[in-house]
PDB file of N, H, CA, C and O in Angstrom:
ATOM      1  N   UNK A   1       0.844  -1.163   0.000  1.00  0.00           N
ATOM      2  CA  UNK A   1       0.000   0.000   0.000  1.00  0.00           C
ATOM      3  C   UNK A   1       0.899   1.238   0.000  1.00  0.00           C
ATOM      4  O   UNK A   1       1.907   1.285   0.705  1.00  0.00           O
ATOM      5  N   UNK A   2       0.535   2.202  -0.770  1.00  0.00           N
ATOM      6  H   UNK A   2      -0.284   2.164  -1.343  1.00  0.00           H
ATOM      7  CA  UNK A   2       1.336   3.411  -0.928  1.00  0.00           C
ATOM      8  C   UNK A   2       0.980   4.435   0.152  1.00  0.00           C
ATOM      9  O   UNK A   2      -0.191   4.617   0.485  1.00  0.00           O
ATOM     10  N   UNK A   3       2.003   5.101   0.692  1.00  0.00           N
ATOM     11  H   UNK A   3       2.954   4.953   0.421  1.00  0.00           H
ATOM     12  CA  UNK A   3       1.773   6.116   1.724  1.00  0.00           C
ATOM     13  C   UNK A   3       1.125   7.343   1.088  1.00  0.00           C
ATOM     14  O   UNK A   3       1.466   7.703  -0.039  1.00  0.00           O
ATOM     15  N   UNK A   4       0.185   7.998   1.802  1.00  0.00           N
ATOM     16  H   UNK A   4      -0.092   7.705   2.717  1.00  0.00           H
ATOM     17  CA  UNK A   4      -0.462   9.187   1.230  1.00  0.00           C
ATOM     18  C   UNK A   4       0.564  10.309   1.034  1.00  0.00           C
ATOM     19  O   UNK A   4       1.423  10.542   1.885  1.00  0.00           O
ATOM     20  N   UNK A   5       0.454  10.988  -0.093  1.00  0.00           N
ATOM     21  H   UNK A   5      -0.244  10.799  -0.784  1.00  0.00           H
ATOM     22  CA  UNK A   5       1.367  12.096  -0.371  1.00  0.00           C
ATOM     23  C   UNK A   5       0.778  13.376   0.190  1.00  0.00           C
ATOM     24  O   UNK A   5      -0.439  13.556   0.214  1.00  0.00           O
ATOM     25  N   UNK A   6       1.652  14.261   0.639  1.00  0.00           N
ATOM     26  H   UNK A   6       2.641  14.115   0.619  1.00  0.00           H
ATOM     27  CA  UNK A   6       1.209  15.531   1.203  1.00  0.00           C
ATOM     28  C   UNK A   6       0.885  16.503   0.081  1.00  0.00           C
ATOM     29  O   UNK A   6       1.498  16.471  -0.986  1.00  0.00           O
ATOM     30  N   UNK A   7      -0.077  17.357   0.336  1.00  0.00           N
ATOM     31  H   UNK A   7      -0.575  17.383   1.203  1.00  0.00           H
ATOM     32  CA  UNK A   7      -0.425  18.391  -0.636  1.00  0.00           C
ATOM     33  C   UNK A   7       0.662  19.458  -0.625  1.00  0.00           C
ATOM     34  O   UNK A   7       1.239  19.768   0.418  1.00  0.00           O
ATOM     35  N   UNK A   8       0.927  20.008  -1.792  1.00  0.00           N
ATOM     36  H   UNK A   8       0.459  19.756  -2.639  1.00  0.00           H
ATOM     37  CA  UNK A   8       1.874  21.115  -1.857  1.00  0.00           C
ATOM     38  C   UNK A   8       1.182  22.395  -1.406  1.00  0.00           C
ATOM     39  O   UNK A   8      -0.045  22.466  -1.342  1.00  0.00           O
ATOM     40  N   UNK A   9       1.979  23.387  -1.100  1.00  0.00           N
ATOM     41  H   UNK A   9       2.976  23.330  -1.151  1.00  0.00           H
ATOM     42  CA  UNK A   9       1.414  24.673  -0.689  1.00  0.00           C
ATOM     43  C   UNK A   9       0.597  25.280  -1.825  1.00  0.00           C
ATOM     44  O   UNK A   9      -0.460  25.859  -1.575  1.00  0.00           O
ATOM     45  N   UNK A  10       1.057  25.164  -3.048  1.00  0.00           N
ATOM     46  H   UNK A  10       1.916  24.693  -3.251  1.00  0.00           H
ATOM     47  CA  UNK A  10       0.320  25.724  -4.185  1.00  0.00           C
ATOM     48  C   UNK A  10      -1.025  25.020  -4.360  1.00  0.00           C
ATOM     49  O   UNK A  10      -2.017  25.667  -4.694  1.00  0.00           O
ATOM     50  N   UNK A  11      -1.071  23.719  -4.140  1.00  0.00           N
ATOM     51  H   UNK A  11      -0.265  23.194  -3.868  1.00  0.00           H
ATOM     52  CA  UNK A  11      -2.328  22.976  -4.240  1.00  0.00           C
ATOM     53  C   UNK A  11      -3.313  23.453  -3.166  1.00  0.00           C
ATOM     54  O   UNK A  11      -4.487  23.689  -3.451  1.00  0.00           O
ATOM     55  N   UNK A  12      -2.819  23.594  -1.926  1.00  0.00           N
ATOM     56  H   UNK A  12      -1.865  23.402  -1.694  1.00  0.00           H
ATOM     57  CA  UNK A  12      -3.668  24.061  -0.833  1.00  0.00           C
ATOM     58  C   UNK A  12      -4.156  25.479  -1.080  1.00  0.00           C
ATOM     59  O   UNK A  12      -5.317  25.796  -0.822  1.00  0.00           O
ATOM     60  N   UNK A  13      -3.272  26.329  -1.579  1.00  0.00           N
ATOM     61  H   UNK A  13      -2.329  26.072  -1.789  1.00  0.00           H
ATOM     62  CA  UNK A  13      -3.656  27.709  -1.887  1.00  0.00           C
ATOM     63  C   UNK A  13      -4.710  27.744  -2.987  1.00  0.00           C
ATOM     64  O   UNK A  13      -5.662  28.520  -2.906  1.00  0.00           O
ATOM     65  N   UNK A  14      -4.550  26.922  -4.004  1.00  0.00           N
ATOM     66  H   UNK A  14      -3.776  26.293  -4.070  1.00  0.00           H
ATOM     67  CA  UNK A  14      -5.534  26.849  -5.083  1.00  0.00           C
ATOM     68  C   UNK A  14      -6.894  26.391  -4.593  1.00  0.00           C
ATOM     69  O   UNK A  14      -7.918  26.931  -5.012  1.00  0.00           O
ATOM     70  N   UNK A  15      -6.917  25.405  -3.713  1.00  0.00           N
ATOM     71  H   UNK A  15      -6.085  24.967  -3.372  1.00  0.00           H
ATOM     72  CA  UNK A  15      -8.192  24.940  -3.158  1.00  0.00           C
ATOM     73  C   UNK A  15      -8.850  26.036  -2.320  1.00  0.00           C
ATOM     74  O   UNK A  15     -10.063  26.239  -2.390  1.00  0.00           O
ATOM     75  N   UNK A  16      -8.046  26.733  -1.535  1.00  0.00           N
ATOM     76  H   UNK A  16      -7.061  26.569  -1.478  1.00  0.00           H
ATOM     77  CA  UNK A  16      -8.569  27.817  -0.698  1.00  0.00           C
ATOM     78  C   UNK A  16      -9.192  28.910  -1.561  1.00  0.00           C
ATOM     79  O   UNK A  16     -10.314  29.346  -1.304  1.00  0.00           O
ATOM     80  N   UNK A  17      -8.462  29.349  -2.582  1.00  0.00           N
ATOM     81  H   UNK A  17      -7.550  28.995  -2.790  1.00  0.00           H
ATOM     82  CA  UNK A  17      -8.979  30.394  -3.472  1.00  0.00           C
ATOM     83  C   UNK A  17     -10.224  29.894  -4.198  1.00  0.00           C
ATOM     84  O   UNK A  17     -11.158  30.664  -4.420  1.00  0.00           O
ATOM     85  N   UNK A  18     -10.250  28.630  -4.566  1.00  0.00           N
ATOM     86  H   UNK A  18      -9.491  28.004  -4.385  1.00  0.00           H
ATOM     87  CA  UNK A  18     -11.426  28.060  -5.222  1.00  0.00           C
ATOM     88  C   UNK A  18     -12.662  28.108  -4.343  1.00  0.00           C
ATOM     89  O   UNK A  18     -13.752  28.428  -4.818  1.00  0.00           O
ATOM     90  N   UNK A  19     -12.501  27.791  -3.065  1.00  0.00           N
ATOM     91  H   UNK A  19     -11.616  27.531  -2.680  1.00  0.00           H
ATOM     92  CA  UNK A  19     -13.641  27.856  -2.136  1.00  0.00           C
ATOM     93  C   UNK A  19     -14.151  29.287  -2.004  1.00  0.00           C
ATOM     94  O   UNK A  19     -15.358  29.525  -2.021  1.00  0.00           O
ATOM     95  N   UNK A  20     -13.236  30.233  -1.872  1.00  0.00           N
ATOM     96  H   UNK A  20     -12.255  30.040  -1.858  1.00  0.00           H
ATOM     97  CA  UNK A  20     -13.628  31.640  -1.769  1.00  0.00           C
ATOM     98  C   UNK A  20     -14.317  32.083  -3.049  1.00  0.00           C
ATOM     99  O   UNK A  20     -15.334  32.774  -2.995  1.00  0.00           O
ATOM    100  N   UNK A  21     -13.780  31.697  -4.198  1.00  0.00           N
ATOM    101  H   UNK A  21     -12.953  31.136  -4.243  1.00  0.00           H
ATOM    102  CA  UNK A  21     -14.341  32.086  -5.500  1.00  0.00           C
ATOM    103  C   UNK A  21     -15.773  31.557  -5.655  1.00  0.00           C
ATOM    104  O   UNK A  21     -16.663  32.290  -6.086  1.00  0.00           O
ATOM    105  N   UNK A  22     -15.987  30.303  -5.309  1.00  0.00           N
ATOM    106  H   UNK A  22     -15.263  29.708  -4.959  1.00  0.00           H
ATOM    107  CA  UNK A  22     -17.331  29.727  -5.438  1.00  0.00           C
ATOM    108  C   UNK A  22     -18.321  30.412  -4.497  1.00  0.00           C
ATOM    109  O   UNK A  22     -19.471  30.641  -4.870  1.00  0.00           O
ATOM    110  N   UNK A  23     -17.886  30.737  -3.288  1.00  0.00           N
ATOM    111  H   UNK A  23     -16.951  30.551  -2.985  1.00  0.00           H
ATOM    112  CA  UNK A  23     -18.772  31.417  -2.345  1.00  0.00           C
ATOM    113  C   UNK A  23     -19.121  32.818  -2.836  1.00  0.00           C
ATOM    114  O   UNK A  23     -20.261  33.258  -2.685  1.00  0.00           O
ATOM    115  N   UNK A  24     -18.157  33.522  -3.419  1.00  0.00           N
ATOM    116  H   UNK A  24     -17.231  33.165  -3.541  1.00  0.00           H
ATOM    117  CA  UNK A  24     -18.410  34.885  -3.893  1.00  0.00           C
ATOM    118  C   UNK A  24     -19.292  34.883  -5.141  1.00  0.00           C
ATOM    119  O   UNK A  24     -20.075  35.811  -5.341  1.00  0.00           O
ATOM    120  N   UNK A  25     -19.176  33.861  -5.976  1.00  0.00           N
ATOM    121  H   UNK A  25     -18.540  33.107  -5.814  1.00  0.00           H
ATOM    122  CA  UNK A  25     -19.942  33.814  -7.220  1.00  0.00           C
ATOM    123  C   UNK A  25     -21.374  33.324  -7.014  1.00  0.00           C
ATOM    124  O   UNK A  25     -22.226  33.524  -7.880  1.00  0.00           O
ATOM    125  N   UNK A  26     -21.643  32.693  -5.887  1.00  0.00           N
ATOM    126  H   UNK A  26     -20.951  32.530  -5.184  1.00  0.00           H
ATOM    127  CA  UNK A  26     -22.966  32.135  -5.622  1.00  0.00           C
ATOM    128  C   UNK A  26     -23.957  33.236  -5.265  1.00  0.00           C
ATOM    129  O   UNK A  26     -23.622  34.159  -4.522  1.00  0.00           O
ATOM    130  N   UNK A  27     -25.166  33.142  -5.786  1.00  0.00           N
ATOM    131  H   UNK A  27     -25.438  32.392  -6.389  1.00  0.00           H
ATOM    132  CA  UNK A  27     -26.232  34.093  -5.470  1.00  0.00           C
ATOM    133  C   UNK A  27     -26.698  33.821  -4.040  1.00  0.00           C
ATOM    134  O   UNK A  27     -27.173  32.722  -3.755  1.00  0.00           O
ATOM    135  N   UNK A  28     -26.574  34.793  -3.138  1.00  0.00           N
ATOM    136  H   UNK A  28     -26.188  35.686  -3.370  1.00  0.00           H
ATOM    137  CA  UNK A  28     -26.919  34.538  -1.742  1.00  0.00           C
ATOM    138  C   UNK A  28     -28.402  34.271  -1.510  1.00  0.00           C
ATOM    139  O   UNK A  28     -28.751  33.480  -0.634  1.00  0.00           O
ATOM    140  N   UNK A  29     -29.274  34.907  -2.268  1.00  0.00           N
ATOM    141  H   UNK A  29     -28.991  35.550  -2.980  1.00  0.00           H
ATOM    142  CA  UNK A  29     -30.712  34.713  -2.098  1.00  0.00           C
ATOM    143  C   UNK A  29     -31.366  34.689  -3.479  1.00  0.00           C
ATOM    144  O   UNK A  29     -31.642  35.747  -4.043  1.00  0.00           O
ATOM    145  N   UNK A  30     -31.617  33.511  -4.028  1.00  0.00           N
ATOM    146  H   UNK A  30     -31.393  32.651  -3.570  1.00  0.00           H
ATOM    147  CA  UNK A  30     -32.184  33.450  -5.378  1.00  0.00           C
ATOM    148  C   UNK A  30     -33.604  33.982  -5.466  1.00  0.00           C
ATOM    149  O   UNK A  30     -34.110  34.194  -6.568  1.00  0.00           O
ATOM    150  N   UNK A  31     -34.269  34.207  -4.314  1.00  0.00           N
ATOM    151  H   UNK A  31     -33.857  34.035  -3.419  1.00  0.00           H
ATOM    152  CA  UNK A  31     -35.629  34.731  -4.334  1.00  0.00           C
ATOM    153  C   UNK A  31     -35.677  36.254  -4.418  1.00  0.00           C
ATOM    154  O   UNK A  31     -36.761  36.835  -4.477  1.00  0.00           O
ATOM    155  N   UNK A  32     -34.505  36.910  -4.423  1.00  0.00           N
ATOM    156  H   UNK A  32     -33.625  36.438  -4.375  1.00  0.00           H
ATOM    157  CA  UNK A  32     -34.451  38.365  -4.478  1.00  0.00           C
ATOM    158  C   UNK A  32     -33.719  38.796  -5.743  1.00  0.00           C
ATOM    159  O   UNK A  32     -32.634  38.300  -6.042  1.00  0.00           O
ATOM    160  N   UNK A  33     -34.313  39.710  -6.470  1.00  0.00           N
ATOM    161  H   UNK A  33     -35.195  40.114  -6.227  1.00  0.00           H
ATOM    162  CA  UNK A  33     -33.692  40.252  -7.670  1.00  0.00           C
ATOM    163  C   UNK A  33     -33.042  41.588  -7.312  1.00  0.00           C
ATOM    164  O   UNK A  33     -33.689  42.452  -6.721  1.00  0.00           O
ATOM    165  N   UNK A  34     -31.768  41.762  -7.667  1.00  0.00           N
ATOM    166  H   UNK A  34     -31.243  41.060  -8.147  1.00  0.00           H
ATOM    167  CA  UNK A  34     -31.075  43.013  -7.398  1.00  0.00           C
ATOM    168  C   UNK A  34     -30.851  43.753  -8.704  1.00  0.00           C
ATOM    169  O   UNK A  34     -30.448  43.164  -9.707  1.00  0.00           O
ATOM    170  N   UNK A  35     -31.118  45.052  -8.680  1.00  0.00           N
ATOM    171  H   UNK A  35     -31.445  45.531  -7.866  1.00  0.00           H
ATOM    172  CA  UNK A  35     -30.903  45.905  -9.836  1.00  0.00           C
ATOM    173  C   UNK A  35     -30.066  47.094  -9.404  1.00  0.00           C
ATOM    174  O   UNK A  35     -30.398  47.772  -8.432  1.00  0.00           O
ATOM    175  N   UNK A  36     -28.975  47.352 -10.127  1.00  0.00           N
ATOM    176  H   UNK A  36     -28.706  46.801 -10.917  1.00  0.00           H
ATOM    177  CA  UNK A  36     -28.122  48.503  -9.825  1.00  0.00           C
ATOM    178  C   UNK A  36     -28.678  49.704 -10.576  1.00  0.00           C
ATOM    179  O   UNK A  36     -28.781  49.692 -11.803  1.00  0.00           O
ATOM    180  N   UNK A  37     -29.033  50.735  -9.828  1.00  0.00           N
ATOM    181  H   UNK A  37     -28.950  50.745  -8.832  1.00  0.00           H
ATOM    182  CA  UNK A  37     -29.562  51.949 -10.436  1.00  0.00           C
ATOM    183  C   UNK A  37     -28.445  52.880 -10.894  1.00  0.00           C
ATOM    184  O   UNK A  37     -28.481  53.433 -11.994  1.00  0.00           O
ATOM    185  N   UNK A  38     -27.457  53.038 -10.025  1.00  0.00           N
ATOM    186  H   UNK A  38     -27.428  52.589  -9.132  1.00  0.00           H
ATOM    187  CA  UNK A  38     -26.384  53.975 -10.344  1.00  0.00           C
ATOM    188  C   UNK A  38     -25.099  53.479  -9.701  1.00  0.00           C
ATOM    189  O   UNK A  38     -25.099  53.028  -8.556  1.00  0.00           O
ATOM    190  N   UNK A  39     -24.004  53.566 -10.446  1.00  0.00           N
ATOM    191  H   UNK A  39     -24.003  53.932 -11.377  1.00  0.00           H
ATOM    192  CA  UNK A  39     -22.666  53.227  -9.952  1.00  0.00           C
ATOM    193  C   UNK A  39     -21.787  54.424 -10.288  1.00  0.00           C
ATOM    194  O   UNK A  39     -21.453  54.653 -11.450  1.00  0.00           O
ATOM    195  N   UNK A  40     -21.420  55.175  -9.274  1.00  0.00           N
ATOM    196  H   UNK A  40     -21.691  54.989  -8.330  1.00  0.00           H
ATOM    197  CA  UNK A  40     -20.703  56.427  -9.491  1.00  0.00           C
ATOM    198  C   UNK A  40     -19.362  56.380  -8.754  1.00  0.00           C
ATOM    199  O   UNK A  40     -19.307  55.997  -7.585  1.00  0.00           O
ATOM    200  N   UNK A  41     -18.281  56.770  -9.441  1.00  0.00           N
ATOM    201  H   UNK A  41     -18.326  57.081 -10.390  1.00  0.00           H
ATOM    202  CA  UNK A  41     -16.955  56.803  -8.835  1.00  0.00           C
ATOM    203  C   UNK A  41     -16.394  58.212  -8.986  1.00  0.00           C
ATOM    204  O   UNK A  41     -16.268  58.723 -10.099  1.00  0.00           O
ATOM    205  N   UNK A  42     -16.060  58.829  -7.865  1.00  0.00           N
ATOM    206  H   UNK A  42     -16.162  58.413  -6.962  1.00  0.00           H
ATOM    207  CA  UNK A  42     -15.408  60.134  -7.857  1.00  0.00           C
ATOM    208  C   UNK A  42     -13.953  59.907  -7.448  1.00  0.00           C
ATOM    209  O   UNK A  42     -13.678  59.210  -6.472  1.00  0.00           O
ATOM    210  N   UNK A  43     -13.025  60.501  -8.202  1.00  0.00           N
ATOM    211  H   UNK A  43     -13.249  61.067  -8.995  1.00  0.00           H
ATOM    212  CA  UNK A  43     -11.618  60.277  -7.938  1.00  0.00           C
ATOM    213  C   UNK A  43     -10.852  61.585  -8.076  1.00  0.00           C
ATOM    214  O   UNK A  43     -11.101  62.366  -8.994  1.00  0.00           O
ATOM    215  N   UNK A  44      -9.913  61.822  -7.154  1.00  0.00           N
ATOM    216  H   UNK A  44      -9.710  61.188  -6.408  1.00  0.00           H
ATOM    217  CA  UNK A  44      -9.066  63.006  -7.252  1.00  0.00           C
ATOM    218  C   UNK A  44      -7.688  62.662  -6.693  1.00  0.00           C
ATOM    219  O   UNK A  44      -7.549  61.770  -5.856  1.00  0.00           O
ATOM    220  N   UNK A  45      -6.681  63.378  -7.165  1.00  0.00           N
ATOM    221  H   UNK A  45      -6.794  64.102  -7.845  1.00  0.00           H
ATOM    222  CA  UNK A  45      -5.319  63.186  -6.686  1.00  0.00           C
ATOM    223  C   UNK A  45      -4.882  64.419  -5.917  1.00  0.00           C
ATOM    224  O   UNK A  45      -5.111  65.546  -6.356  1.00  0.00           O
ATOM    225  N   UNK A  46      -4.256  64.206  -4.777  1.00  0.00           N
ATOM    226  H   UNK A  46      -4.070  63.290  -4.421  1.00  0.00           H
ATOM    227  CA  UNK A  46      -3.793  65.291  -3.923  1.00  0.00           C
ATOM    228  C   UNK A  46      -2.297  65.107  -3.670  1.00  0.00           C
ATOM    229  O   UNK A  46      -1.815  63.987  -3.503  1.00  0.00           O
ATOM    230  N   UNK A  47      -1.576  66.223  -3.644  1.00  0.00           N
ATOM    231  H   UNK A  47      -1.968  67.133  -3.779  1.00  0.00           H
ATOM    232  CA  UNK A  47      -0.166  66.188  -3.280  1.00  0.00           C
ATOM    233  C   UNK A  47      -0.045  66.358  -1.773  1.00  0.00           C
ATOM    234  O   UNK A  47      -0.636  67.272  -1.198  1.00  0.00           O
ATOM    235  N   UNK A  48       0.714  65.486  -1.140  1.00  0.00           N
ATOM    236  H   UNK A  48       1.194  64.743  -1.607  1.00  0.00           H
ATOM    237  CA  UNK A  48       0.957  65.553   0.293  1.00  0.00           C
ATOM    238  C   UNK A  48       2.463  65.557   0.524  1.00  0.00           C
ATOM    239  O   UNK A  48       3.223  65.285  -0.406  1.00  0.00           O
ATOM    240  N   UNK A  49       2.911  65.857   1.729  1.00  0.00           N
ATOM    241  H   UNK A  49       2.295  66.078   2.485  1.00  0.00           H
ATOM    242  CA  UNK A  49       4.353  65.803   2.004  1.00  0.00           C
ATOM    243  C   UNK A  49       4.952  64.417   1.775  1.00  0.00           C
ATOM    244  O   UNK A  49       6.144  64.306   1.486  1.00  0.00           O
ATOM    245  N   UNK A  50       4.146  63.352   1.898  1.00  0.00           N
ATOM    246  H   UNK A  50       3.178  63.442   2.132  1.00  0.00           H
ATOM    247  CA  UNK A  50       4.633  61.994   1.662  1.00  0.00           C
ATOM    248  C   UNK A  50       4.578  61.594   0.186  1.00  0.00           C
ATOM    249  O   UNK A  50       5.096  60.540  -0.182  1.00  0.00           O
ATOM    250  N   UNK A  51       3.965  62.407  -0.653  1.00  0.00           N
ATOM    251  H   UNK A  51       3.544  63.263  -0.354  1.00  0.00           H
ATOM    252  CA  UNK A  51       3.837  62.095  -2.079  1.00  0.00           C
ATOM    253  C   UNK A  51       2.403  62.254  -2.537  1.00  0.00           C
ATOM    254  O   UNK A  51       1.552  62.761  -1.806  1.00  0.00           O
ATOM    255  N   UNK A  52       2.149  61.814  -3.758  1.00  0.00           N
ATOM    256  H   UNK A  52       2.840  61.402  -4.352  1.00  0.00           H
ATOM    257  CA  UNK A  52       0.816  61.928  -4.350  1.00  0.00           C
ATOM    258  C   UNK A  52      -0.107  60.852  -3.790  1.00  0.00           C
ATOM    259  O   UNK A  52       0.279  59.690  -3.661  1.00  0.00           O
ATOM    260  N   UNK A  53      -1.335  61.259  -3.458  1.00  0.00           N
ATOM    261  H   UNK A  53      -1.648  62.203  -3.562  1.00  0.00           H
ATOM    262  CA  UNK A  53      -2.340  60.358  -2.888  1.00  0.00           C
ATOM    263  C   UNK A  53      -3.589  60.425  -3.750  1.00  0.00           C
ATOM    264  O   UNK A  53      -3.994  61.506  -4.176  1.00  0.00           O
ATOM    265  N   UNK A  54      -4.202  59.276  -4.011  1.00  0.00           N
ATOM    266  H   UNK A  54      -3.873  58.397  -3.665  1.00  0.00           H
ATOM    267  CA  UNK A  54      -5.453  59.218  -4.764  1.00  0.00           C
ATOM    268  C   UNK A  54      -6.604  59.024  -3.792  1.00  0.00           C
ATOM    269  O   UNK A  54      -6.597  58.095  -2.984  1.00  0.00           O
ATOM    270  N   UNK A  55      -7.588  59.902  -3.876  1.00  0.00           N
ATOM    271  H   UNK A  55      -7.594  60.656  -4.532  1.00  0.00           H
ATOM    272  CA  UNK A  55      -8.801  59.797  -3.068  1.00  0.00           C
ATOM    273  C   UNK A  55      -9.926  59.310  -3.978  1.00  0.00           C
ATOM    274  O   UNK A  55     -10.132  59.841  -5.069  1.00  0.00           O
ATOM    275  N   UNK A  56     -10.651  58.292  -3.512  1.00  0.00           N
ATOM    276  H   UNK A  56     -10.485  57.861  -2.625  1.00  0.00           H
ATOM    277  CA  UNK A  56     -11.699  57.702  -4.351  1.00  0.00           C
ATOM    278  C   UNK A  56     -12.936  57.464  -3.513  1.00  0.00           C
ATOM    279  O   UNK A  56     -12.843  56.952  -2.397  1.00  0.00           O
ATOM    280  N   UNK A  57     -14.098  57.832  -4.041  1.00  0.00           N
ATOM    281  H   UNK A  57     -14.173  58.249  -4.947  1.00  0.00           H
ATOM    282  CA  UNK A  57     -15.386  57.585  -3.392  1.00  0.00           C
ATOM    283  C   UNK A  57     -16.263  56.840  -4.391  1.00  0.00           C
ATOM    284  O   UNK A  57     -16.452  57.286  -5.523  1.00  0.00           O
ATOM    285  N   UNK A  58     -16.794  55.704  -3.960  1.00  0.00           N
ATOM    286  H   UNK A  58     -16.640  55.342  -3.040  1.00  0.00           H
ATOM    287  CA  UNK A  58     -17.653  54.895  -4.818  1.00  0.00           C
ATOM    288  C   UNK A  58     -19.041  54.828  -4.204  1.00  0.00           C
ATOM    289  O   UNK A  58     -19.193  54.489  -3.031  1.00  0.00           O
ATOM    290  N   UNK A  59     -20.059  55.154  -5.006  1.00  0.00           N
ATOM    291  H   UNK A  59     -19.935  55.430  -5.959  1.00  0.00           H
ATOM    292  CA  UNK A  59     -21.446  55.101  -4.561  1.00  0.00           C
ATOM    293  C   UNK A  59     -22.199  54.133  -5.472  1.00  0.00           C
ATOM    294  O   UNK A  59     -22.193  54.278  -6.695  1.00  0.00           O
ATOM    295  N   UNK A  60     -22.844  53.149  -4.856  1.00  0.00           N
ATOM    296  H   UNK A  60     -22.849  53.031  -3.863  1.00  0.00           H
ATOM    297  CA  UNK A  60     -23.647  52.183  -5.615  1.00  0.00           C
ATOM    298  C   UNK A  60     -25.059  52.212  -5.050  1.00  0.00           C
ATOM    299  O   UNK A  60     -25.265  51.968  -3.861  1.00  0.00           O
ATOM    300  N   UNK A  61     -26.025  52.510  -5.901  1.00  0.00           N
ATOM    301  H   UNK A  61     -25.858  52.708  -6.867  1.00  0.00           H
ATOM    302  CA  UNK A  61     -27.430  52.490  -5.495  1.00  0.00           C
ATOM    303  C   UNK A  61     -28.081  51.255  -6.097  1.00  0.00           C
ATOM    304  O   UNK A  61     -28.017  51.035  -7.307  1.00  0.00           O
ATOM    305  N   UNK A  62     -28.707  50.452  -5.248  1.00  0.00           N
ATOM    306  H   UNK A  62     -28.759  50.630  -4.266  1.00  0.00           H
ATOM    307  CA  UNK A  62     -29.332  49.215  -5.686  1.00  0.00           C
ATOM    308  C   UNK A  62     -30.772  49.154  -5.200  1.00  0.00           C
ATOM    309  O   UNK A  62     -31.170  49.828  -4.249  1.00  0.00           O
ATOM    310  N   UNK A  63     -31.532  48.318  -5.894  1.00  0.00           N
ATOM    311  H   UNK A  63     -31.208  47.771  -6.666  1.00  0.00           H
ATOM    312  CA  UNK A  63     -32.892  47.988  -5.466  1.00  0.00           C
ATOM    313  C   UNK A  63     -32.955  46.469  -5.348  1.00  0.00           C
ATOM    314  O   UNK A  63     -32.519  45.748  -6.246  1.00  0.00           O
ATOM    315  N   UNK A  64     -33.503  45.988  -4.229  1.00  0.00           N
ATOM    316  H   UNK A  64     -33.857  46.573  -3.499  1.00  0.00           H
ATOM    317  CA  UNK A  64     -33.738  44.562  -4.057  1.00  0.00           C
ATOM    318  C   UNK A  64     -35.244  44.333  -4.074  1.00  0.00           C
ATOM    319  O   UNK A  64     -35.979  44.910  -3.273  1.00  0.00           O
ATOM    320  N   UNK A  65     -35.693  43.487  -4.993  1.00  0.00           N
ATOM    321  H   UNK A  65     -35.095  43.019  -5.643  1.00  0.00           H
ATOM    322  CA  UNK A  65     -37.112  43.205  -5.144  1.00  0.00           C
ATOM    323  C   UNK A  65     -37.360  41.755  -4.772  1.00  0.00           C
ATOM    324  O   UNK A  65     -36.886  40.860  -5.473  1.00  0.00           O
ATOM    325  N   UNK A  66     -38.095  41.488  -3.678  1.00  0.00           N
ATOM    326  H   UNK A  66     -38.480  42.215  -3.109  1.00  0.00           H
ATOM    327  CA  UNK A  66     -38.417  40.124  -3.321  1.00  0.00           C
ATOM    328  C   UNK A  66     -39.291  39.468  -4.385  1.00  0.00           C
ATOM    329  O   UNK A  66     -40.037  40.156  -5.083  1.00  0.00           O
ATOM    330  N   UNK A  67     -39.208  38.168  -4.513  1.00  0.00           N
ATOM    331  H   UNK A  67     -38.603  37.609  -3.946  1.00  0.00           H
ATOM    332  CA  UNK A  67     -39.925  37.436  -5.552  1.00  0.00           C
ATOM    333  C   UNK A  67     -41.428  37.665  -5.461  1.00  0.00           C
ATOM    334  O   UNK A  67     -42.074  37.826  -6.496  1.00  0.00           O
ATOM    335  N   UNK A  68     -42.013  37.688  -4.258  1.00  0.00           N
ATOM    336  H   UNK A  68     -41.489  37.557  -3.417  1.00  0.00           H
ATOM    337  CA  UNK A  68     -43.470  37.860  -4.139  1.00  0.00           C
ATOM    338  C   UNK A  68     -43.938  39.247  -4.536  1.00  0.00           C
ATOM    339  O   UNK A  68     -45.118  39.421  -4.840  1.00  0.00           O
ATOM    340  N   UNK A  69     -43.057  40.245  -4.544  1.00  0.00           N
ATOM    341  H   UNK A  69     -42.098  40.103  -4.297  1.00  0.00           H
ATOM    342  CA  UNK A  69     -43.445  41.609  -4.943  1.00  0.00           C
ATOM    343  C   UNK A  69     -43.293  41.847  -6.434  1.00  0.00           C
ATOM    344  O   UNK A  69     -43.722  42.888  -6.931  1.00  0.00           O
ATOM    345  N   UNK A  70     -42.688  40.899  -7.171  1.00  0.00           N
ATOM    346  H   UNK A  70     -42.340  40.054  -6.767  1.00  0.00           H
ATOM    347  CA  UNK A  70     -42.475  41.057  -8.615  1.00  0.00           C
ATOM    348  C   UNK A  70     -43.766  40.890  -9.414  1.00  0.00           C
ATOM    349  O   UNK A  70     -43.883  41.392 -10.532  1.00  0.00           O
ATOM    350  N   UNK A  71     -44.686  40.215  -8.857  1.00  0.00           N
ATOM    351  H   UNK A  71     -44.591  39.807  -7.949  1.00  0.00           H
ATOM    352  CA  UNK A  71     -45.971  40.066  -9.541  1.00  0.00           C
ATOM    353  C   UNK A  71     -46.050  38.871 -10.338  1.00  0.00           C
ATOM    354  O   UNK A  71     -47.075  38.616 -10.970  1.00  0.00           O
TER     355      UNK A  71
END
């Protein structure tokens, strides 16, 4: 009988990222429809004594419609 081989670090890292990827791609509530109304990004660059800094503000407006309210 052959001794079990250990997983490499790259294999373990790939499995970990795969689990995270599948969880992020899964629809958390299939009974709710989400619609993005507006996605706005404001960006500006400022000079500071430590160097140039980028300031960014992101605004996302969404509507969630439960399945029973869709008609």
